[in-house]
C-alpha positions as a Markdown table, in Angstrom:
| # | Residue | x | y | z |
|---|---|---|---|---|
| 1 | Met | 0.0 | 0.0 | 0.0 |
| 2 | Lys | 2.8 | 2.3 | 0.9 |
| 3 | Lys | 4.5 | 1.5 | -2.4 |
| 4 | Leu | 1.3 | 2.5 | -4.3 |
| 5 | Ser | 1.1 | 5.8 | -2.4 |
| 6 | Phe | 4.7 | 6.6 | -3.2 |
| 7 | Leu | 4.1 | 5.8 | -6.8 |
| 8 | Ile | 1.0 | 8.0 | -7.0 |
| 9 | Trp | 2.8 | 10.9 | -5.3 |
| 10 | Gly | 5.7 | 10.5 | -7.6 |
| 11 | Leu | 3.5 | 10.6 | -10.7 |
| 12 | Leu | 1.7 | 13.7 | -9.3 |
| 13 | Leu | 4.9 | 15.4 | -8.5 |
| 14 | Ser | 6.3 | 14.6 | -12.0 |
| 15 | Phe | 3.1 | 16.0 | -13.6 |
| 16 | Phe | 3.1 | 19.3 | -11.7 |
| 17 | Ser | 6.9 | 19.7 | -12.2 |
| 18 | Thr | 6.4 | 19.3 | -15.9 |
| 19 | Ala | 3.5 | 21.7 | -16.0 |
| 20 | Ile | 5.4 | 24.3 | -14.0 |
| 21 | Ala | 8.4 | 23.9 | -16.2 |
| 22 | Gln | 6.3 | 24.4 | -19.3 |
| 23 | Glu | 4.7 | 27.5 | -17.8 |
| 24 | Leu | 8.0 | 28.9 | -16.8 |
| 25 | Asp | 9.3 | 28.3 | -20.3 |
| 26 | Thr | 6.6 | 30.5 | -21.7 |
| 27 | Ile | 7.5 | 33.4 | -19.4 |
| 28 | Arg | 10.1 | 36.0 | -20.5 |
| 29 | Tyr | 11.4 | 39.0 | -18.6 |
| 30 | Asn | 12.8 | 42.2 | -19.9 |
| 31 | Gln | 15.9 | 43.9 | -18.5 |
| 32 | Tyr | 13.9 | 45.5 | -15.7 |
| 33 | Gly | 12.6 | 42.2 | -14.4 |
| 34 | Val | 9.0 | 42.6 | -15.7 |
| 35 | Ala | 7.2 | 39.7 | -17.4 |
| 36 | Val | 6.5 | 40.5 | -21.0 |
| 37 | Asp | 4.0 | 39.4 | -23.6 |
| 38 | Arg | 5.3 | 37.2 | -26.3 |
| 39 | Lys | 4.4 | 37.0 | -30.0 |
| 40 | Glu | 5.9 | 34.8 | -32.7 |
| 41 | Leu | 7.1 | 36.9 | -35.6 |
| 42 | Arg | 7.6 | 36.1 | -39.3 |
| 43 | Ser | 10.0 | 37.9 | -41.4 |
| 44 | Glu | 9.9 | 38.7 | -45.1 |
| 45 | Ala | 11.1 | 41.2 | -47.6 |
| 46 | Arg | 8.4 | 43.4 | -49.0 |
| 47 | Asn | 9.7 | 45.2 | -52.1 |
| 48 | Asn | 13.1 | 44.4 | -50.5 |
| 49 | Ile | 12.2 | 46.2 | -47.3 |
| 50 | Leu | 12.8 | 43.9 | -44.2 |
| 51 | Val | 9.5 | 43.5 | -42.3 |
| 52 | Phe | 8.8 | 41.5 | -39.1 |
| 53 | Glu | 5.1 | 40.8 | -38.4 |
| 54 | Ser | 3.0 | 38.8 | -35.9 |
| 55 | Lys | 0.6 | 36.1 | -37.0 |
| 56 | His | -2.5 | 38.2 | -36.5 |
| 57 | Gln | -0.9 | 41.3 | -38.0 |
| 58 | Asn | -1.5 | 43.4 | -34.9 |
| 59 | Tyr | 2.3 | 44.0 | -34.4 |
| 60 | Lys | 4.7 | 44.9 | -37.1 |
| 61 | Phe | 8.1 | 46.7 | -37.4 |
| 62 | Trp | 10.3 | 47.4 | -40.3 |
| 63 | Phe | 13.4 | 49.3 | -41.4 |
| 64 | Asp | 13.3 | 52.2 | -43.8 |
| 65 | Asn | 16.7 | 53.2 | -44.9 |
| 66 | Arg | 17.9 | 55.4 | -47.8 |
| 67 | Val | 21.2 | 56.5 | -49.4 |
| 68 | Gln | 21.4 | 59.3 | -52.0 |
| 69 | Val | 24.7 | 60.1 | -53.6 |
| 70 | Asp | 24.8 | 63.3 | -55.6 |
| 71 | Ala | 27.3 | 65.0 | -58.0 |
| 72 | Ala | 26.9 | 68.3 | -59.8 |
| 73 | Thr | 28.8 | 70.6 | -62.2 |
| 74 | Phe | 28.0 | 74.3 | -62.8 |
| 75 | Phe | 28.8 | 76.4 | -65.8 |
| 76 | Gly | 27.7 | 79.5 | -67.8 |
| 77 | Ala | 28.2 | 82.2 | -65.1 |
| 78 | Lys | 30.2 | 85.2 | -66.1 |
| 79 | Ser | 33.9 | 84.6 | -65.6 |
| 80 | Asp | 34.4 | 87.6 | -63.3 |
| 81 | Tyr | 31.6 | 86.6 | -61.0 |
| 82 | Asp | 31.9 | 84.3 | -57.9 |
| 83 | Lys | 33.0 | 80.9 | -59.0 |
| 84 | Ile | 30.7 | 77.9 | -58.3 |
| 85 | Gly | 32.6 | 74.8 | -57.3 |
| 86 | Asn | 31.7 | 71.4 | -58.8 |
| 87 | Gly | 31.5 | 68.4 | -56.4 |
| 88 | Ala | 29.8 | 65.4 | -55.0 |
| 89 | Ser | 28.2 | 64.7 | -51.6 |
| 90 | Ile | 26.1 | 62.2 | -49.6 |
| 91 | Arg | 22.8 | 64.0 | -49.9 |
| 92 | Arg | 21.0 | 61.7 | -47.5 |
| 93 | Ala | 22.0 | 58.7 | -45.4 |
| 94 | Arg | 18.8 | 57.9 | -43.5 |
| 95 | Phe | 18.2 | 55.1 | -41.0 |
| 96 | Ala | 14.6 | 54.7 | -39.7 |
| 97 | Val | 12.8 | 52.1 | -37.6 |
| 98 | Lys | 9.0 | 52.1 | -37.8 |
| 99 | Ala | 6.6 | 50.0 | -35.8 |
| 100 | Gln | 2.8 | 49.3 | -35.5 |
| 101 | Val | 2.9 | 48.1 | -31.9 |
| 102 | Thr | -0.9 | 47.5 | -31.8 |
| 103 | Lys | -3.6 | 48.1 | -34.5 |
| 104 | Asp | -4.1 | 51.6 | -33.0 |
| 105 | Trp | -0.6 | 52.7 | -32.0 |
| 106 | Tyr | 2.3 | 53.6 | -34.4 |
| 107 | Gly | 5.8 | 54.8 | -33.6 |
| 108 | Glu | 8.8 | 56.0 | -35.7 |
| 109 | Val | 12.3 | 57.2 | -35.3 |
| 110 | Asp | 14.2 | 58.5 | -38.4 |
| 111 | Val | 17.7 | 60.0 | -38.3 |
| 112 | Asp | 20.2 | 61.3 | -41.0 |
| 113 | Phe | 24.0 | 61.0 | -41.2 |
| 114 | Ala | 24.5 | 62.8 | -44.5 |
| 115 | Asp | 28.1 | 63.8 | -45.0 |
| 116 | Gly | 28.8 | 62.5 | -41.4 |
| 117 | Ile | 26.6 | 65.1 | -39.7 |
| 118 | Phe | 23.9 | 63.7 | -37.4 |
| 119 | Glu | 20.4 | 65.2 | -37.6 |
| 120 | Leu | 17.1 | 64.0 | -36.2 |
| 121 | Lys | 14.3 | 63.8 | -38.7 |
| 122 | Asp | 11.1 | 62.1 | -37.5 |
| 123 | Ala | 10.3 | 61.0 | -34.0 |
| 124 | Ile | 6.6 | 60.2 | -33.9 |
| 125 | Val | 3.9 | 58.7 | -31.6 |
| 126 | Glu | 0.6 | 58.2 | -33.5 |
| 127 | Tyr | -2.8 | 56.9 | -32.5 |
| 128 | Asp | -5.2 | 55.6 | -35.1 |
| 129 | Gly | -8.0 | 54.2 | -32.9 |
| 130 | Ile | -10.7 | 56.7 | -34.0 |
| 131 | Lys | -12.4 | 56.0 | -37.3 |
| 132 | Asn | -11.2 | 58.2 | -40.1 |
| 133 | Val | -8.9 | 60.1 | -37.7 |
| 134 | Ala | -5.2 | 60.0 | -37.0 |
| 135 | Leu | -3.5 | 61.8 | -34.1 |
| 136 | Lys | 0.2 | 62.2 | -33.8 |
| 137 | Val | 2.7 | 64.0 | -31.6 |
| 138 | Gly | 6.5 | 64.4 | -31.9 |
| 139 | Asn | 8.9 | 65.9 | -34.4 |
| 140 | Phe | 7.5 | 65.7 | -38.0 |
| 141 | Lys | 6.7 | 67.7 | -41.1 |
| 142 | Glu | 3.9 | 70.2 | -40.8 |
| 143 | Asp | 1.1 | 69.4 | -43.2 |
| 144 | Phe | 1.4 | 72.5 | -45.4 |
| 145 | Ser | 2.9 | 71.8 | -48.8 |
| 146 | Met | 2.4 | 68.6 | -50.8 |
| 147 | Glu | 5.9 | 68.9 | -52.3 |
| 148 | Gln | 7.5 | 69.4 | -48.9 |
| 149 | Thr | 5.7 | 66.5 | -47.2 |
| 150 | Thr | 6.5 | 64.1 | -50.1 |
| 151 | Ser | 9.2 | 61.8 | -49.0 |
| 152 | Ser | 12.6 | 62.6 | -50.7 |
| 153 | Arg | 12.6 | 59.0 | -52.1 |
| 154 | Tyr | 9.6 | 60.0 | -54.3 |
| 155 | Leu | 10.6 | 63.5 | -55.4 |
| 156 | Thr | 10.3 | 64.1 | -59.1 |
| 157 | Phe | 13.5 | 66.2 | -59.1 |
| 158 | Met | 16.7 | 66.0 | -57.1 |
| 159 | Glu | 15.7 | 69.1 | -55.0 |
| 160 | Arg | 12.4 | 70.8 | -54.1 |
| 161 | Pro | 11.6 | 74.1 | -55.7 |
| 162 | Met | 12.9 | 77.3 | -54.1 |
| 163 | Val | 9.6 | 78.4 | -52.6 |
| 164 | Cys | 9.4 | 75.2 | -50.6 |
| 165 | Lys | 13.0 | 75.6 | -49.3 |
| 166 | Ala | 12.6 | 79.3 | -48.4 |
| 167 | Leu | 9.0 | 79.8 | -47.2 |
| 168 | Val | 7.5 | 76.4 | -46.3 |
| 169 | Pro | 7.9 | 75.0 | -42.8 |
| 170 | Ser | 9.4 | 71.5 | -42.5 |
| 171 | Arg | 9.8 | 69.5 | -39.4 |
| 172 | His | 8.8 | 70.9 | -36.0 |
| 173 | Leu | 7.9 | 69.6 | -32.6 |
| 174 | Gly | 4.1 | 69.5 | -32.3 |
| 175 | Ile | 0.8 | 67.7 | -32.3 |
| 176 | Gln | -1.5 | 67.2 | -35.3 |
| 177 | Gly | -4.9 | 65.7 | -36.1 |
| 178 | Glu | -5.8 | 64.4 | -39.5 |
| 179 | Tyr | -9.2 | 63.4 | -41.0 |
| 180 | Leu | -9.7 | 61.3 | -44.1 |
| 181 | Arg | -13.0 | 60.2 | -45.6 |
| 182 | Asp | -13.8 | 59.3 | -49.2 |
| 183 | His | -12.4 | 62.1 | -51.3 |
| 184 | Phe | -12.0 | 64.7 | -48.4 |
| 185 | Arg | -9.0 | 65.1 | -46.1 |
| 186 | Ala | -8.1 | 67.8 | -43.6 |
| 187 | Ser | -5.5 | 68.4 | -40.9 |
| 188 | Leu | -4.9 | 70.8 | -38.0 |
| 189 | Gly | -1.8 | 71.1 | -35.9 |
| 190 | Met | 0.1 | 73.2 | -33.4 |
| 191 | Phe | 3.8 | 73.3 | -33.5 |
| 192 | Leu | 6.7 | 74.7 | -31.5 |
| 193 | Gln | 10.4 | 74.9 | -32.3 |
| 194 | Arg | 12.5 | 73.0 | -34.8 |
| 195 | Val | 14.3 | 69.9 | -33.4 |
| 196 | Ala | 17.2 | 68.7 | -35.6 |
| 197 | Gly | 20.7 | 68.9 | -34.2 |
| 198 | Val | 23.0 | 70.4 | -31.6 |
| 199 | Glu | 22.7 | 74.0 | -32.9 |
| 200 | Glu | 18.9 | 74.1 | -32.6 |
| 201 | Val | 18.8 | 72.5 | -29.2 |
| 202 | Thr | 21.5 | 74.9 | -27.9 |
| 203 | Asn | 19.7 | 77.9 | -29.2 |
| 204 | Val | 16.4 | 76.9 | -27.5 |
| 205 | Gln | 18.2 | 76.2 | -24.2 |
| 206 | Asp | 20.1 | 79.5 | -24.3 |
| 207 | Asn | 17.0 | 81.5 | -25.1 |
| 208 | Asn | 15.2 | 79.9 | -22.2 |
| 209 | Lys | 18.1 | 80.0 | -19.7 |
| 210 | Asp | 19.5 | 83.5 | -20.4 |
| 211 | Tyr | 16.4 | 85.4 | -21.5 |
| 212 | Gly | 13.3 | 83.4 | -20.3 |
| 213 | Arg | 11.8 | 83.4 | -23.7 |
| 214 | Asn | 8.8 | 81.3 | -24.7 |
| 215 | Gln | 9.4 | 78.9 | -27.6 |
| 216 | Gly | 6.8 | 80.4 | -29.9 |
| 217 | Tyr | 4.1 | 78.5 | -31.8 |
| 218 | Ser | 2.5 | 77.9 | -35.1 |
| 219 | Ile | -1.1 | 76.8 | -36.1 |
| 220 | Thr | -1.1 | 75.0 | -39.4 |
| 221 | Ser | -4.1 | 73.6 | -41.3 |
| 222 | Lys | -4.9 | 72.2 | -44.7 |
| 223 | Val | -8.0 | 71.0 | -46.5 |
| 224 | Gly | -7.9 | 68.8 | -49.6 |
| 225 | Trp | -10.5 | 67.5 | -52.1 |
| 226 | Met | -9.8 | 64.4 | -54.2 |
| 227 | Pro | -12.5 | 63.3 | -56.6 |
| 228 | Tyr | -12.2 | 59.9 | -58.4 |
| 229 | Thr | -10.4 | 58.3 | -55.4 |
| 230 | Glu | -11.8 | 54.9 | -56.4 |
| 231 | Asp | -10.2 | 55.1 | -59.8 |
| 232 | Arg | -6.5 | 54.2 | -59.5 |
| 233 | Met | -5.7 | 55.2 | -63.1 |
| 234 | Gln | -6.8 | 58.8 | -63.0 |
| 235 | Gly | -7.6 | 61.5 | -60.5 |
| 236 | Cys | -7.2 | 65.1 | -59.5 |
| 237 | Tyr | -6.6 | 67.0 | -56.2 |
| 238 | Leu | -7.1 | 70.5 | -54.9 |
| 239 | Gly | -5.9 | 71.8 | -51.6 |
| 240 | Val | -5.9 | 75.1 | -49.7 |
| 241 | Lys | -3.7 | 75.7 | -46.6 |
| 242 | Gly | -2.7 | 78.3 | -44.0 |
| 243 | Ser | -0.4 | 78.8 | -41.1 |
| 244 | Tyr | -0.2 | 81.4 | -38.4 |
| 245 | Arg | 3.4 | 81.6 | -37.0 |
| 246 | Thr | 5.1 | 83.5 | -34.2 |
| 247 | Pro | 8.9 | 83.8 | -33.7 |
| 248 | Lys | 10.7 | 80.6 | -32.4 |
| 249 | Thr | 13.6 | 80.1 | -30.1 |
| 250 | Asp | 15.5 | 77.7 | -32.3 |
| 251 | Val | 17.5 | 80.6 | -33.7 |
| 252 | Ala | 20.6 | 82.3 | -32.2 |
| 253 | Pro | 19.6 | 84.6 | -29.2 |
| 254 | Lys | 20.8 | 87.7 | -31.1 |
| 255 | Asp | 18.3 | 86.9 | -33.9 |
| 256 | Tyr | 15.3 | 86.1 | -31.7 |
| 257 | Gly | 12.2 | 88.0 | -32.7 |
| 258 | Gly | 13.3 | 88.2 | -36.3 |
| 259 | Ala | 12.6 | 86.2 | -39.5 |
| 260 | Arg | 15.0 | 85.3 | -42.2 |
| 261 | Phe | 14.2 | 83.7 | -45.6 |
| 262 | Ser | 16.9 | 82.3 | -47.8 |
| 263 | Thr | 17.5 | 79.4 | -50.2 |
| 264 | Arg | 19.9 | 77.9 | -52.7 |
| 265 | Asn | 18.9 | 77.8 | -56.3 |
| 266 | Ser | 20.0 | 74.3 | -57.0 |
| 267 | Thr | 21.6 | 71.3 | -55.2 |
| 268 | Ser | 23.2 | 71.5 | -51.8 |
| 269 | Ile | 26.6 | 71.1 | -53.5 |
| 270 | Asn | 26.4 | 74.8 | -54.5 |
| 271 | Arg | 26.4 | 76.4 | -51.0 |
| 272 | Lys | 25.8 | 79.9 | -52.2 |
| 273 | Lys | 22.5 | 81.4 | -51.1 |
| 274 | Tyr | 21.9 | 84.1 | -53.7 |
| 275 | Leu | 18.4 | 84.8 | -52.4 |
| 276 | Asp | 18.5 | 85.9 | -48.8 |
| 277 | Thr | 16.6 | 88.6 | -46.9 |
| 278 | Asp | 18.9 | 88.5 | -43.9 |
| 279 | Val | 17.2 | 88.8 | -40.5 |
| 280 | Ile | 14.1 | 91.0 | -40.6 |
| 281 | Pro | 13.8 | 92.4 | -37.0 |
| 282 | Asn | 10.9 | 92.9 | -34.6 |
| 283 | Val | 8.5 | 90.4 | -36.3 |
| 284 | Asp | 5.2 | 90.0 | -34.5 |
| 285 | His | 3.8 | 87.1 | -36.6 |
| 286 | Glu | 3.6 | 85.6 | -40.1 |
| 287 | Trp | 0.6 | 84.4 | -42.2 |
| 288 | Leu | 1.5 | 81.7 | -44.6 |
| 289 | Arg | -1.2 | 80.7 | -47.1 |
| 290 | Gly | -1.3 | 78.9 | -50.4 |
| 291 | Val | -3.1 | 76.7 | -52.9 |
| 292 | Glu | -2.0 | 73.4 | -54.5 |
| 293 | Ala | -3.4 | 71.2 | -57.3 |
| 294 | Ala | -2.5 | 68.0 | -59.0 |
| 295 | Ala | -3.8 | 65.6 | -61.6 |
| 296 | Tyr | -2.7 | 62.3 | -63.1 |
| 297 | Tyr | -3.8 | 60.0 | -65.9 |
| 298 | Gly | -2.0 | 56.8 | -66.6 |
| 299 | Gly | 1.7 | 57.6 | -66.9 |
| 300 | Phe | 1.2 | 61.4 | -66.8 |
| 301 | Arg | 1.1 | 63.7 | -63.8 |
| 302 | Val | 1.1 | 67.4 | -63.2 |
| 303 | Gln | 1.2 | 69.4 | -60.0 |
| 304 | Gly | 1.7 | 73.0 | -58.8 |
| 305 | Glu | 1.6 | 75.3 | -55.8 |
| 306 | Trp | 1.4 | 79.0 | -55.1 |
| 307 | Ile | 2.6 | 80.1 | -51.7 |
| 308 | Gly | 2.7 | 83.6 | -50.1 |
| 309 | Asn | 3.9 | 84.8 | -46.7 |
| 310 | His | 2.6 | 88.0 | -45.1 |
| 311 | Val | 5.2 | 89.0 | -42.4 |
| 312 | Thr | 4.0 | 91.6 | -39.9 |
| 313 | Thr | 6.6 | 93.6 | -37.9 |
| 314 | Glu | 6.1 | 96.3 | -35.3 |
| 315 | Ala | 6.5 | 99.0 | -37.9 |
| 316 | Thr | 5.3 | 97.5 | -41.3 |
| 317 | Tyr | 4.6 | 94.3 | -43.2 |
| 318 | Tyr | 6.2 | 92.4 | -46.1 |
| 319 | Asn | 4.8 | 90.0 | -48.7 |
| 320 | Phe | 7.0 | 87.3 | -50.2 |
| 321 | Thr | 5.7 | 84.8 | -52.8 |
| 322 | Gly | 6.7 | 81.9 | -55.0 |
| 323 | Trp | 5.3 | 79.2 | -57.1 |
| 324 | Tyr | 6.2 | 76.1 | -59.2 |
| 325 | Val | 4.6 | 74.0 | -61.9 |
| 326 | Gln | 5.9 | 70.6 | -62.8 |
| 327 | Ala | 4.9 | 67.7 | -65.0 |
| 328 | Ala | 6.2 | 64.2 | -65.6 |
| 329 | Tyr | 5.5 | 61.2 | -67.9 |
| 330 | Leu | 6.6 | 57.6 | -67.8 |
| 331 | Leu | 7.8 | 56.7 | -71.2 |
| 332 | Phe | 7.5 | 52.9 | -71.2 |
| 333 | Gly | 4.0 | 52.2 | -69.9 |
| 334 | Gly | 4.4 | 52.8 | -66.2 |
| 335 | Lys | 1.6 | 54.3 | -64.1 |
| 336 | Gln | 1.6 | 57.3 | -61.7 |
| 337 | Lys | 0.3 | 56.7 | -58.2 |
| 338 | Phe | -1.3 | 59.1 | -55.8 |
| 339 | Asn | -1.3 | 58.6 | -52.0 |
| 340 | Val | -4.9 | 59.6 | -51.0 |
| 341 | Ser | -4.2 | 59.5 | -47.3 |
| 342 | Glu | -1.4 | 62.0 | -47.5 |
| 343 | Gly | -2.5 | 64.0 | -50.5 |
| 344 | Glu | 0.7 | 63.6 | -52.5 |
| 345 | Phe | 2.3 | 61.5 | -55.2 |
| 346 | Thr | 4.0 | 58.3 | -54.3 |
| 347 | Gln | 6.1 | 55.6 | -56.0 |
| 348 | Pro | 5.0 | 54.9 | -59.6 |
| 349 | Thr | 4.7 | 51.5 | -61.1 |
| 350 | Arg | 7.1 | 50.5 | -63.9 |
| 351 | Gly | 6.1 | 49.5 | -67.4 |
| 352 | Lys | 8.8 | 47.0 | -68.2 |
| 353 | Glu | 10.6 | 44.2 | -66.5 |
| 354 | Trp | 13.9 | 46.2 | -66.7 |
| 355 | Gly | 12.2 | 49.3 | -65.2 |
| 356 | Asp | 10.9 | 52.6 | -66.6 |
| 357 | Val | 12.1 | 56.1 | -67.5 |
| 358 | Glu | 10.4 | 59.2 | -66.5 |
| 359 | Leu | 10.7 | 62.6 | -68.3 |
| 360 | Ala | 10.0 | 65.6 | -66.2 |
| 361 | Met | 10.0 | 69.4 | -66.5 |
| 362 | Arg | 9.6 | 72.1 | -63.9 |
| 363 | Cys | 9.5 | 75.9 | -63.7 |
| 364 | Asp | 9.7 | 77.6 | -60.3 |
| 365 | Tyr | 10.0 | 81.1 | -59.1 |
| 366 | Leu | 10.6 | 82.9 | -55.8 |
| 367 | Ser | 10.6 | 86.6 | -54.9 |
| 368 | Leu | 12.0 | 87.9 | -51.6 |
| 369 | Asn | 11.8 | 91.6 | -52.6 |
| 370 | Asp | 9.3 | 93.9 | -51.0 |
| 371 | Lys | 9.5 | 97.5 | -49.8 |
| 372 | Asp | 12.9 | 98.1 | -48.2 |
| 373 | Val | 13.8 | 94.4 | -48.2 |
| 374 | Tyr | 15.7 | 93.2 | -51.2 |
| 375 | Gly | 16.4 | 89.5 | -50.7 |
| 376 | Gly | 16.4 | 88.9 | -54.5 |
| 377 | Ser | 14.2 | 86.9 | -56.8 |
| 378 | Gly | 15.0 | 84.1 | -59.2 |
| 379 | Ala | 13.6 | 81.5 | -61.6 |
| 380 | Asn | 14.7 | 78.0 | -62.4 |
| 381 | Phe | 13.9 | 75.9 | -65.5 |
| 382 | Thr | 14.6 | 72.3 | -64.9 |
| 383 | Thr | 14.5 | 69.1 | -67.0 |
| 384 | Gly | 14.9 | 65.7 | -65.5 |
| 385 | Leu | 15.2 | 62.0 | -66.4 |
| 386 | Asn | 14.5 | 59.4 | -63.8 |
| 387 | Phe | 15.4 | 55.8 | -64.3 |
| 388 | Tyr | 13.4 | 53.5 | -62.0 |
| 389 | Val | 15.6 | 50.4 | -62.1 |
| 390 | Asn | 13.4 | 48.5 | -59.6 |
| 391 | Asn | 11.4 | 49.1 | -56.4 |
| 392 | Asn | 14.6 | 50.2 | -54.6 |
| 393 | Val | 17.0 | 51.8 | -57.1 |
| 394 | Lys | 16.6 | 55.1 | -58.9 |
| 395 | Ile | 19.0 | 57.1 | -61.0 |
| 396 | Ala | 18.2 | 60.7 | -61.6 |
| 397 | Leu | 19.7 | 63.2 | -64.1 |
| 398 | Asn | 18.8 | 66.9 | -63.8 |
| 399 | Tyr | 19.6 | 69.9 | -66.1 |
| 400 | Gln | 18.8 | 73.3 | -64.7 |
| 401 | Tyr | 19.1 | 76.9 | -65.9 |
| 402 | Thr | 18.9 | 79.6 | -63.2 |
| 403 | Asn | 18.3 | 83.2 | -63.7 |
| 404 | Asn | 18.5 | 85.6 | -60.6 |
| 405 | Asp | 17.8 | 89.3 | -60.5 |
| 406 | Arg | 20.2 | 92.1 | -59.5 |
| 407 | Tyr | 19.1 | 92.0 | -55.8 |
| 408 | Ala | 20.1 | 88.3 | -55.4 |
| 409 | Asn | 23.5 | 89.1 | -54.0 |
| 410 | Gly | 23.6 | 86.8 | -50.9 |
| 411 | Arg | 23.3 | 89.7 | -48.4 |
| 412 | Gly | 25.8 | 91.8 | -50.3 |
| 413 | Lys | 28.4 | 89.1 | -50.6 |
| 414 | Leu | 28.0 | 87.9 | -54.2 |
| 415 | Phe | 28.7 | 89.7 | -57.5 |
| 416 | Ile | 25.6 | 90.7 | -59.4 |
| 417 | Gly | 26.8 | 93.3 | -62.0 |
| 418 | His | 29.6 | 95.8 | -62.9 |
| 419 | Asp | 30.2 | 99.3 | -61.7 |
| 420 | Ala | 31.2 | 102.3 | -63.8 |
| 421 | Thr | 34.8 | 101.2 | -63.9 |
| 422 | Gly | 33.8 | 97.8 | -65.3 |
| 423 | Ala | 34.8 | 95.9 | -62.1 |
| 424 | Pro | 32.3 | 93.4 | -60.7 |
| 425 | Thr | 30.2 | 94.6 | -57.8 |
| 426 | Thr | 27.9 | 93.2 | -55.2 |
| 427 | Asp | 26.0 | 96.5 | -54.8 |
| 428 | Tyr | 22.9 | 96.6 | -57.0 |
| 429 | Lys | 22.9 | 100.4 | -56.6 |
| 430 | Lys | 26.3 | 100.7 | -58.3 |
| 431 | Ala | 25.6 | 98.2 | -61.1 |
| 432 | Val | 25.5 | 99.9 | -64.5 |
| 433 | Glu | 23.3 | 97.2 | -65.9 |
| 434 | Gly | 19.9 | 98.7 | -66.4 |
| 435 | Lys | 16.7 | 97.7 | -64.6 |
| 436 | Gly | 15.8 | 94.1 | -65.3 |
| 437 | Lys | 19.4 | 93.3 | -66.1 |
| 438 | Gly | 22.2 | 92.1 | -64.0 |
| 439 | Gly | 22.1 | 89.2 | -61.5 |
| 440 | Val | 23.7 | 85.8 | -61.7 |
| 441 | Ser | 22.6 | 83.2 | -64.3 |
| 442 | Tyr | 24.2 | 79.8 | -64.7 |
| 443 | His | 23.6 | 76.2 | -65.8 |
| 444 | Met | 23.7 | 73.0 | -63.7 |
| 445 | Leu | 24.0 | 69.4 | -64.6 |
| 446 | Ala | 23.5 | 67.0 | -61.7 |
| 447 | Met | 23.1 | 63.3 | -61.1 |
| 448 | Arg | 21.9 | 61.1 | -58.2 |
| 449 | Phe | 22.2 | 57.4 | -57.4 |
| 450 | Glu | 19.6 | 56.3 | -54.8 |
| 451 | Ile | 18.8 | 53.1 | -53.0 |
| 452 | Asn | 16.0 | 52.4 | -50.5 |
| 453 | Phe | 16.1 | 49.4 | -48.3 |
């Protein structure tokens, strides 16, 4: 009888020991000693992007990396004007991790190491649990210009037009709500300072520590209408947008309360900013406004924007404006694609197994002249060829002719004409070239090799 009892107890002990071991085997702890939930993940390459996803698709994370290598040569400027150096650069070296941690919550971190310089791009927390609504907070692009919010991997040309680089806000720390239903989309956000690298952070801290200055804010909104959203072959889009902006503390303390608008004409390889207002002091606020439109049919697409900025100071106001129009066509049967949720063009499909070639043309203009501010104006005429090798590799070739006016002298540092002795001058008042003449004009030929993975 005793032997039977020992046998039964032994079997029970063995059973419970096995059960406990199996239970312990399913438990995992993080580095803080907290038991964690476990999901089995499967991995696969989606268009050669590495993706890890749970069985029920309620958890997913993936990498989003990008390398763009640029080279450019410049010619045609007058020989006694400032020389423009040819060169090459790493335009972007991006590393991003993105995750859908539940069906309602999304996060993203995106940084850039272009030319060895670290810069924060996107740092986002997003909630999608309300039907037709997305709420996000962090550092990201303000939803103002369709060309500015378009990812650099899907840009038609190597660089955005001048009006986007000079007047349009890019990434700022803020919170934004977006609404999308059928053919209607709208967004509203409040933003603070720019967060990018050491310089911006130091400026914000110094303005706070030494002067007790508020960071400033912006209210930005856009409304878009997109008929034919069910037709993937054709469609059109119309948007209006506005932004009220006060001075930020991400500038040097000596420049606080002012506004400066400047841009390069072409690639970042040419570091000269011919168009530059310098700092306009005692700014109370800015009113940015604009309209944008786009249409596509098969392999053809066209888009354009007009943007104006009304800058109010303590004594007066200034108006600066710019616009661009661009069109592109896939030559070998590819189709243009429009991202309805973002209100912008995305990656086209290719017409051949070996890829496709896109022919594109753009005209863009910017004026930073008004009243007693002569920041200069300029126009670019650009032709581009894009070779889409596959989903990940793109080769771009751009030719651009730039024509600046006599006021585009880079805050008085760059030659724009000739004085009475025939010597080159940076002073538009001394230039003997008549009204409508003078200014720097030149040609650019540039190339980009890009890979996304």
